[in-house]
N, C-alpha and C positions, 0 to 999 in steps of 0.2 A: 439429451440425447447424449451426455456422458454414461449416466446410467445403463442406457441400453449397449453404448459401445463397450462398457466395463464389462458386460453380460459376456462378451466372446472369449475371458479370460477362463471361463469353467468349464467348457473341454479338455482345455490343454491342464488344469489343475487336476482334472481329471485322469488324464495318461499318467501325469506323474506321478499322483497317488497310486495307481496300478504298479507303476514299475517298481517303486519303494515298498511294494507292503511288507515284505519281511522285516526288513530293516526302518519304518516308518512308525514314526514318533504319533500319525494320527492315528494309527492303526489302534482299536479299543475294543475292550474284551469283557464283556457285564454277565454275571450269572447269576441269576433271579431264582428262586423257588415258586412254584406255581402250585397250582389246587385245581380239582376238576374245575370249581365255579369261577378261577380266574381267566379273564381274557382280555383285560386290558393292561398291557404292562408301560411304564412310561420310561425311556432311556433320559441320564443326564446329558447328553447333549441332543441339540436341534439340527438341523440341516445337514442326513445321512447324507453321506454319495450313494446316487441308483445302484442297484442292482450288487453292490461293495457288503449286505449284510449275507451272514451267517447264522443261521439257526439249528440249533444241535438239542436234541430231547433223547434223553437216552439211547446215543450214541444213533439217534437217526438224524440225518437232517432233515426238516420241514421245508415243504414244498410251498411255494410264494402261489399266493391265491386261495390257493385249496386249502393249506391250512393257518395262512395269518396274511395279514395286510399290514405295509408296514407306510406310515405319512412318513416319507423323506424329510419333510418340512419340519413338520412339529416334534417328529421322532420318538411317534407315539406307535406300538405293537399293538393290532388287535388280532387275539389268538380266535381260531376257530373254536365253536361248542363242540365240533363233535370231534374234536383232538384227541381225547383219550381211549373214544370207543374206537376211533380207527387204527390207533397204534395199541390198542388191548394193555392199558394203565388201567391201575386199581385205583379207580374212585376215590378211594377213602386216603393214601397217600400223600405226601409231598414229592416232589419229583423238582431237580434240578436243570432248568433251561437256560445253554449255554450261546450266549448272542455275541457274534462276531462283527463286526462294521467298520468301515472308514469314516471321519470326517474330514472337511475341506482345512486347508493347511491354514486357514487364517480367520480370525474370529467375525462371524455376520452380523452383525445386528438385526435385532426386528426392524426397526428402522430407520431410515435415512433422510432428513430434512434439513432444506438453509433457512425456517420458521420454525415457530415453535408457539402454539396457540394455547393463550392465555386467558382468564375471565375477570374483569374489573367492572367494580359500578360504576356508572356518572353519577359524577357529584352535582351533576344542575335535575338530569331528569331522577337519580336514583335506581334506572334500569341496570341488570347487569350485560354487560359488552363480549362479545369476545373479540380477544385484538391477536395478530397475526404479528409475534416482532423476530429480529433475525436473531440467531442462535451465531454459536463462533463458528469460524471460517467452517465453511461447506468442507474444504477438499479435506481438510485436518481432521474434522469428524467422520469422514467416508473412509480415512486409510489410519484413523486411530488405533493401536495396539500393534503398528508393523512398522519397521524398519525402513524407510521409504525416503529415499528423497526426491522431491516434487516442485513443478516450476513451471511455467505458462503463461496466457496468457490471453484476453477476453478484448476481444475492437469491435468497434462498430465505427459504420462510415458511410460518405454517400460520394457518388460518381453520380456525375453533370459532364454535361458533350452539347457541341455545337448540333451534334447529328445524332445524337442520343435522349433519352427521357430521362428523367434524373428515377434514381435507381439506390435502396440500402442495401447497405453490405455489411457483416455482419462475420466473424469467427469464433474459434476457440481452439487452445491449442495446448497441450500438457504435457508433460515428460515424467515418466516416471524412471528411478533406477534405484535396486536396493534390494534388499532380503525380503522375502514376505516368509519364510520359515529357516530354521537353520540351517538346511541344504538347497534352497532352492532363493535364486538370483531370478530380478523381474528386471526387463530394460523395456521402455514402451515409450511410445511417441504419440497419441492420441489426437487428433482434429475433426472438428465438425465441417471444415471448412471443403471446398474442392475446386481448385483453379486450374486451367489450362499451360500453365506459364512452367516453361522449362528453363531448366538453367543454361545459362550462357556458357557456349562454347569456348573461351577465349584464357580460361586458364585450366591448368593441370590438375586440380582438384573441383569437382563438382558441387556443391552447395544445394542440394535437392531441397525444394520448396513445402511440397506435401508431401512427404515421404511417410508413411501410417503402419506402424508395426505393434507387436505386443510378441517379447521373447521369455522363453523364459528358460533355465538352467539348473541344471542339477549336477550329481556326481559323474553320471553316467549319459544323459541325455542333453539335448535342446531341441525345442519347441517353439516355433515363428509363424504366427499369420498376421497377413496383411502384406505391404509391401515388401518382396522378398526377392532374393535371387538367388535361382538355381548352376551353382558349377557343376558337371562330371566334368574329370582331370583325370589323366594316365591312359583313354584306351586310345586307341588308333580310329575307330571308326564311329563312337558317341559323343565324342569330348566334343560339348557345346558349354554357353553359357546365354541366361535367361534372364530380365526382368520380369515377375508374377506380380498375380495380385492373387493371395491367397492362404495354403498354410504347410508348411514344411515340419517334419521332425528327424531327429538324427540320434541315434543311441549307439551303443557300445555295451555288448552284453559278453559275457562266458568269459570275465576277468581279464577283457583284453582277445578273447579268440577271433569275435568280428566285429562288426557295425551294420547299422543299416541306415539308410536313408529313406525317405518318402515323403511324395510332396503332391498337392493337386493342386489349380489354380486356374483363374481368367489368363489368357493369354494375352500382356499389352503388346506383344508386335510378334511382325517375321521376318525370320533372317535372310536377307539378302546381299552378294557383293558382288560389285562392279570393278571392271577394270580399262581401263584406259590411257592412253600418251597425252601429256602433258603439251601444251604451246607455247612458243618461244616468246619470251617476253612479259607470257601471260600467270600472273601467281595464283590468280583466281577471280572470282571464284567458280569451282566445279561441280555443276548440278549432278546428285546421285537420283536415282531411277529404281522403282522398285522390280520387281518380280515380272510383273507384268506390263512393264516400261511406264506405270504410273511414273508422272513427273509431280513436282511439287507437294512431296511426300513430308513427314512430319518423323524423324527421326527422334528415336529415345534416347533418351541423355545418358552418355558415358556409357554407349554398345559400341560405339564404332573401334575400329580397328586399322589405322591407316598404315599401309607400307607403299614407300617409295625406293627407288629400285631393291625391293626385298629385305627393307632396313624398316625395320618399325617406329614410327612417328610419335612424338611425344607432343599432346595436345597442350595451345597457351601461345601467349602473343611473345612471350620471349623464347618458345620453344620455338615447333617447326610450323604448326598450323591450327587454325581457327575454323571453328565448324561452326553453321546458323543451325540449329537443330529445326527450327519453326519452317526452314522449307528446303532444308538439306542440302547444302549447299559445306563446300570444303574451299578453302583459302590458303596457300601454303605463306608462311611468313617468309623475309629474306633473309632468314638462315641457311633456306633451301631455295635455292634458283631454280626453278623452271625452266625445264628447254623440252623441244618437239623429241629427244631423246631419253625423257624422263617417263618409266614407267608407273604406276598409280593403282592400288588396288588397294578399294575398300570394303570389309567386313562391317557388316553395321546389323542393326534392328530399327523397324519402321513401323507404324500403323498404318491397314489398309481399310480401317474402317468399314469390312464386307458384312464377313460372317463373325458369330462370337463363337470365340473358339478356347477349347479348354487343352490344358496339358497334364497331363498323369506319367509323374515319373516313381524308378523305384529302384535301389541298389544296393547289394548284400558283398559284402568281403569277408575271406574268411582265412586267420593267419595260419599254417598247418606249422608241422615239422619244427617249433621253435621257429617261427616265424622264414624259416627257407622257403615253404610253400606260399604261394597267395592265391586263392581264389575270388572270381569275382564275378558278379553277375547284375548287369543293368537291361533298365526297361523306359523306354519312352512312348508315349502317347499324345498326339497331336490330333485333334476333332475338331473341325468347321460341324457348328449345328447347322444345318440347311436351313432347317425352319425358322432361323432367331438371326434374319438379318437386321444390319445397322444402319447404315447410310443410305438404303437402297430398300425398296420393294419391288419384290418377285411376283409378275402376274403368272397367269397358267399359258401364255403365250410364250412367254420367258422360259417356265419350264421344261414345255415340250421344245426350244429349242435346245435346251440342255442334254436333254435325255437322248438327243440325234447326235450330240456334239461328240460324245466319250471324251478320251484327253486332248480333244486338240485346240488351245484356248482361242483361234481364228475359225473354228467351224461354232462356235458358242458368241454370236454376233448378231447385231439388229440393224438396222439401218437408222441412222442419224438425223436423217431427214425428217421434218415436223412440218404440216403444214398450216401455217395458223390464220389465212385470211388478211384482210385489211380493216380498217377502221372505219365505218359507216359515217363518220361524222367528217373527218377529215380527205378520206379517199386513199389516203398513204397506207401500205404496207406493214402490216405488225410484227412481220419479222427485219433480220438483215440482211439477207440473201436474197438473189436472183438467179431465175435455172434459165441457162442457155445451154442448147446441143450446141457442139463444136464436130470434125469433119478428122477424126486422126490416122492416119493409114489407111484409112477407105474405111473407118469402123467411125459410127455415130455415137461418141460419147457427151454423157450427160454432166456439163460443170455448173457449179454455183458459184457466184460471184456477189460479194460484200457490197453492198449498196444499200445501207438503210437512209428510210427516210425516202424510200421512190413505191411509186403506186405498183410496182411488179415484188418490191421486197415482201410477199408473202410465205416464206421460209424461215423457220430456226432452224440452224443446222449446229450439231454437234460434233465436233473431230477430237477425234482418238490417236494419240502417238503408237503407230504403229512398226516405227524401226526405221533409220535412213534404208531408202530407195525400195521401200516396198510401199508405202503411200504417193499420192500424186498432189501432195496438197504442202508448201511451208506455212509457218507458221510466221504472223507478220505486226500483230499485237494477241494480245489479249481477247479479244473479240475478233480479230480481224484475220483467216486463213485464204491464201491465194491457190491457185490453180498454177503447179510447176511444170506439168507431164505427166505421162503413166510412168509409174514406177520413180519417178522422180524428186519426190520430195520425203519426207519421215510423218504425216497425217493423213488420216482420210475419215471420208464421211461414218461413220462408223463405231456404234457403241459395243464394246465389249462388258459381257454379262458374265460377273464373279462365279468361278468355279470355287465351290466346297468341297474342301478336299481331307479325308484321312490319313493320318501314318501313324507306323509304329516302328519301332526296332527292339531287338533284341541280343544284347552282347555276353559274350562270356568270356573269360581270360583267364589263365592260365599261364601265371610267372612261378617260377623257383631259382632260387639265387644259393648256391653250394655256400657261401660263408656272407661278411658281411663285406670285404674285400670284392664280391663278386667274380670267384675267379672262372666260374662258371656257370651262364644263365643262359636259361629258358624259355622264353616268351613265345605263348602260343592263343591264338583270339579269333575266334568265327564270329560274326555279325549275321541276321537276316531283318531286310525289312519290305516292310510291305506298303505302299503306295496307290490309295486311289486318289486318282485326281481329279476325278469327279463324282459324286455322290449321288448328283441324280440320272448318272447313265449308267448301264451296264458293258456298253460298247468298251471294247480292250481293257476290260478288266481279265482277259487270258494272261497280261504280263506284267499285274502289279509286283510281284515277290521278287527281289535278289536274295543273291547273297554275296559273301566277302571274306577272304582269310588272310590273317599275317602271320609272320611266325621270325622269329629271330634265335639265333643260336653263339653266343657271346663267350669269347674266350678273352681272358685278362691274367697279367703276370706281371708284378713289382720289384725290382731289384735283385734282378737274376743274371748268370751269367749265358750266353750266348754266342756259340763256338768263340769261347777263350773270352767274350770282348760282354763287359757287365754296363749291363741294361740298367735304364731306370723304371720304365715302364714299355710292355706290347699290348695291344689290345686287339682283336680279330671279332669280327664280327659278319656276318652269315644274314642276309635278308630275302623272305620273300613274299610276296601281297598279290594274289590276284582276287580281283574284283568285279563282278558280271557286271552287266551295261545295265541291267533294268535297277543295280542296288541304290536306294536313294540314301546318304550319308546325313544324319542331322544338319554335320558343318562341315568346312571343309575338312579333308583327310589327309590332303597331299600338302607339300609345305606351298609356302606360298609361290616361291618359283621353279614350280615342278614343272608348268610344260616349256619354259624357258629352258630349266635343266636338261630337257628331253628333246625340247627341238621342237615341240608339235604344233605346228601351224595350221591345224584344224580346230574346230570347236564339236565333232562329232562326240554319240555320247557310243563308247566302244567299250567290251571287256577288255580288263587290262590287267596284264599278264607281268610283274613287276621284279625281279633277280638282281640281289645285289651283296656286294661282298667289299666291304673296307679293312685297313688297316692301319695302325698306328702305332710309330714306336718311338721313345723320349729316349733316348743315348743316356741325357743329363736335364736337371733338372727344365731346363732354361731353351731346348732345343726337342722340337717334336717333328715327327714328318707323316705326312696324311698320305694314303694311296687309297683307291677309289674305282670300283669296277661294275657298273651296270648295262640292265640288257632291260629294255621298254617293247611286252607285243601290245599293238592294241587293234584288235578284232584279227582279220587273217591280211588288213593292208599294210599295217604301219610296222616297222621294226628301226630299233634305236641303240645305239650302244656308246657308252660311255667312259672316259677315261678320265681320269684327274692324278694330280700330285699334287700337294702342299708342303710348302719346308718355313716354320715359323721359329722365332730363336727370340723369346724375350724374356728378360729379368730386371724391373724396376730396382730391386736392389744393389746392382752389380753396375758397373761404370762402364756397360759395351751398348752398341747400338741395337735398335730392336728393327727385324727383318722379316717381313711378309712376302711369300712370291707363291702363288696360286696359278696353274695351269687345266686346262680343260679341253677335251674336244670331243667332241660329239659326230658319229657318222648317223644320218638315219635316211628310212625310203619311207615313202608314203604313196602306195598305190593307189588311194582314194583320189588325190590331187595330181599326183603321176608327177611326181616329186622327188630327188636324191641330193642330199646335203651333205655338204662338209661345214662345220664349224668351230674355231680353236677361238680359244679364249684366256686372255692371261691377265693379270695383275700382280703389282708388286709395291712394297710402300717399304719406304726405311728412314727411319728417323735415327736423332742422337741429340741427348740432352746433356747442355754442361751446366751444374750447378755452381753458383759461386758462393764462399762462404761456408761451404761444408756441405755434405748429404742431407736436405732436408727439404722437404716439397714446399715449405715456407719460406725458403732463401730464395733468394733473385736466380732465375736461372734463365738458360736459352737454349731454344731447342729448332733446330733443323728438318721436315720431313721433305720426300719427294715421292710423289704416285704415279704410278703408269698402270696407265690401261690401254690394253689392244683385242681388239675383235674383226673375227673376217670370217663372213657365213657367204657360202657360196652353194646357191641353190641350180639346180640343173634339170632339165625334163629327162626322165629318166631314158632310157638309151639312146641320148643323142649324143655325141662324138665331140668335141673340141671343145670351146670354153667360151661355149654361149648363156652368159649366164641368167635367169631370170628374174621377175620381180620379188622382190625380200633377199635378196643378195645385200650384202653392205661391208663397209669394211671401215673402221676408224683406228686412230690410237688421241692417248690424251696423256703431256706429261703437265705434273701440277707442282713445285716446288714451292715450300711454306717456311717461311720464319718466325717463331712468335719469340715475345721476351715477355716473363712472366715476374711479380710480384717484383716489380720496381719502384717503389715507394707507393706499393699498391696501386700501380696500373699494371692491366698488363696491352699489349702493341700488338700486333699481328699483320703479314699482310703474307696476300698468296697470289700465285702468278699462274695462268693458265692456256694452254697451246693444245687447240683439238685440230684436228682434219678429218674430214666423213668424206667417204666415196660410197656413188650408189652406181647403178649398171646403166649403163648406154649404150643401145644396137650391141647387147652381149657383155659387153668389157665394163669394169669399173672404169669410172671416172670419178674425178675431185669435183666433191658436189660442193663442201665451204671450208672456209677456215674461220675457227671462234679463237679470240679473244679474250680472256679473263682477268681483271684486276682486282684485288679486295682489301680492303686493309680497313684493321678495324682498333677499335680503343675499348677499355672497359677499365672503370674504377669499382673498386670494392674494400677504400678506406673502411669506411664507417658499415658496420652489419646491417642495419636496416634501412638502408637507400642504396638500392640500385641504377648505374650508369654505366650506360653503353653506347660508342656511337660505331657506324658501320656506313663503307661506302663502297660498292659494286659498280665497276665501270666494265659491260658484255659487250664487245664487238664482233660481230659474226658478218663474213662477208662470202657470198652465194657468187657461185664461178659462173663465168659468161657461155663457156661451153655447154651447160647443162643445163643452163635455161635459156639460151640463146636469146640474149636480152646484156644491157649493159649492166655490168656488176651491180650486185645489189649491197649493200652495205646495213646491215641492221644493227645499231646501238642499244644499248640498254643500260639503264644507267637505276641503281636500288642505292636507295637511301635510308638509313633506318638509325633509329637513335630513341633514347628512354631515358628516363630519369624518373624514377617515383620509389614510392616506400616498399620495403620488402612484407608482403603479407602470409 
């Protein structure tokens, strides 16, 4: 098994040898004297790299097969008998034959074996017998002559359980690193075990259990095969990251003129994003769903990005959240109190186990004009193999349904009801459901009821999640689903047939910087995408291609005089982005809070035209003023104007308070939902830190901080006069003072108080909805570097108003107590 896996080194070694043929110590030249009758030449080396040889005779390059044959394994050249007559050479003269070729950059022995066969005489019978004796360490023999560090393990085990048969387990792991040659390094992790176990998602760093790869590094190239990660960065439309199983190569050419990246692989997962609001007092678990509303999905470890209120969270029990990759759930730690106002966005990859999917990527970047001009091209191709399903089987009837469905997933469905009949011995139904008819709104509706072990339970029913308000059933358990009324549930008696798709995107980017200080910058980028959402159908194929454009013009100046005033820096940017509604990006290309920034209240896929201008002025190093104006047009019915201003004063080296104040105003008109909106948002924070015993972060210090947040959104029906507010309107303000005492005998103490008041519309007018008080007390000890100890208590009291809910005042009290003592690993 090890030899088979080690053979996969050969293609990468061949690539590395070709790239370095000009300065390659493994490049050989042999000159041999031949006459008319010479047909066999033995080279000094064996294991010649195929297609690397060049044979030259009298300035003529010989042709393989017709002029000669080369045994690359043995290093033997067989010349054609007609060679002299073909090239009209003198048969009585001796000629010089020059042979150029490459050999592999390591010593390959004739034989590798963990045993040696020796012949001994039996002292009793006198017969000669052959005995297999173990030689020296097999791994040491395999890599003898190379400067490699190697380690590994071989294990055997037995698995037995109350509900399973006894089974034998075995596994082998090998790690390699070091130099194969003077200029080629190897780093490898090989294994012959296969495990579906994913690392636990409760630490910041993950320990991959079955990560298999081989990586070769040279001066200007890197090649990797196995479990790898592909990252495309610094573009607007083709930014993405994937965990794949395949090969990738990266090389630099032209003395830094450019670089190229190529990869091809079987893709392990599919990208998706979930957006939802939290629930009061519920830290989790919050379930993630797939692109097609799949539940209980398997999330690929380490691929998730979790955002809370627009801020990216850190994974870990002592950080912000933990994740169960096996069932796809997110649970927030007590460091982040989740409420109904919490906005959660999760980007992740998951395995859908539908079709075998391949991923091909390529990128090329050029640096011109002394690195002032950079030109980049990237290409991504994701393709489902419609003839290779994984966890299901496509029948001819299924394919016919798919051929008529087009790109509409809700047309690619079949009935989930199956008649299974009765057991002839007991007379009981073999299924779990009975069928009954009921009359709803003068319409006869067929309903299936969960009633196992009943004589009429002759149906087995498969239910699929279709979305809230799109189904008729609600799930009670893993097997039981109950009818809840027409369009009053989220499950229905249908089975979705997976749609195989093919996706491509090409992206070209040009970036110019006038100097390293970026006094003048120009970014231009355009991308074209093609998405065939159903490879079985030609329906809807007339709208598969989309186009996007992005451009930024920037001006920057530092340490200059403006109208008699000396400024530390000034930066001006003008940005334009146009995205066709058919354009399909690889991943998210807008900021996480983009819909909130421009008050987008619908999920329609529309052509977007965005124009923004920003100005950043810094009169001194520790003061910065930001101003931004933007307009977003979506289709023909949405127009939003956004203005924002920000003041920042911060310098940790000066004995001054730090201050941040941000104000935004968004005005939007949306004819698609007949709503116009005015939204005002403010955020301010100020803090001051007093040091005792001198200015040093290690000295005891006391910090006071005050945060203020306020929002007011007013939605009105277009054309309506007066102050009649619609759903989606709200206002609130929140004040949070905090006192922190740091480094007091290696103990940190902190306390925070919060007051929040929320208003919601009632009869067209904003009225008080709730009032929330929050208290947090915490202690952390850091006297010993290898021990972490902290204790935190949070008390949250939410009082819901009587007038809004028309019932006695409701008080919700939420306690969170967090404590931990353990070793730092």
